C-alpha positions, 0 to 999 in steps of 0.5 A, a space after each residue: 495485547 499484541 499479536 505478531 505473523 509474517 512481521 504484521 502487529 495486529 490488536 489480539 481481539 481483531 486478529 481473527 478477522 482480520 486473518 480471514 481478510 487477508 487469507 481472502 486476499 491471498 486466495 482471490 481469483 476475480 480478475 483473471 487478467 490479473 491472476 494469469 499475469 502474476 502467475 506468469 511473473 511467478 513462474 518465468 521470473 528474473 534473471 536475477 531471481 531465478 533461484 527465488 521462490 515467487 510468492 506469486 499471489 494477491 499481496 496482502 496488507 502489513 501494519 498495526 491496525 491502531 496505525 494512525 497513517 495509512 499508506 496506500 499504493 498503486 499494487 504489488 511489484 512484479 518482482 518485488 511484492 509479487 516475488 516477496 508476498 509483503 508490500 513495497 518489499 524487494 524493488 526500486 519503490 520500496 528502497 527509495 520508500 523506506 529509506 524515507 519513511 524510517 527517516 520520517 519515523 514511521 518503521 524501524 529500519 531504511 530497507 524492505 528487502 525480505 518478509 524476514 528482515 524484520 521490518 516493523 512498520 510504527 503508526 503506519 499501515 500499507 495496503 494498495 488499490 489492487 493486491 496483484 500485479 498488473 500488465 505494465 502497472 496499469 489496472 483496469 476500472 473494474 480491476 481497482 473495483 474488485 479490489 475496492 471492497 477489501 479496502 472498504 473492509 479493512 477501515 472497518 478494522 482500523 482503530 485510528 486512522 488520521 492520515 491517508 498517503 495516497 502514492 500515485 493517482 490511482 492511489 488517490 481516486 480509489 481513496 476518493 471514489 471509497 469514500 464517496 461510496 460511504 459518505 456524502 460527498 460533494 465537490 471535484 478532488 484532483 490529484 496533485 503532488 503536496 496537497 491534502 484534502 479534508 473530504 469529510 468530518 469522519 474521513 482521514 485527511 488524505 495526502 497526495 504524492 507521486 508514486 516513489 517508483 524509480 521512473 519518477 524518483 530517477 527522473 527528479 519528478 520525485 525527489 527526496 525533498 519533495 517526498 520528506 515534505 510530504 511525510 512532514 505534513 503528514 507528521 504535523 497533522 499526526 
């Protein structure tokens, strides 16, 4: 059986534990700098969203717990996830990401505007290296470390992860760090767009991609062709 809440589908048997974790994330205040900044953004708002009631809290993860693909981003966008309360929703990164996830069959629609837009992730779970928006989109090591415990606990709840898509170097490094803490892993793993790594027998294959931020997509650092190639490689593995 499945249960649906805030657009998030999870196994009924795991729902209670998963909800406890997400509630803990939402109420986390471990990083004073991030707490202050997310509240400031929610209070001051962007002019075009001045009538919008900003979320202004850590943003929970989203997707079915039996998903085979786990997407890990950097952190919520100031006027995206921090405004809407859902990862990759209501900003330029979301527009690029969901158009291509739809093309690859990982979501039911090519848009991600708000939590009531009918979005349903298909065989795909979305989380991030950090659940709070950071100033200038830059996290401090301690902030990533504070959120890494949530990632570790989430992975214990995921039922069938086969692939991890790390969006950007910070997300990639957070996954490698998590894997090193859990498994005996030797070797050096460097972030390169389009690369994939099988770093441990019982750990999902990691796929690396540039982050789908407007800074990357509007400058041509990340193109549709490049990103769809990564998604096709993921599909081939699955």
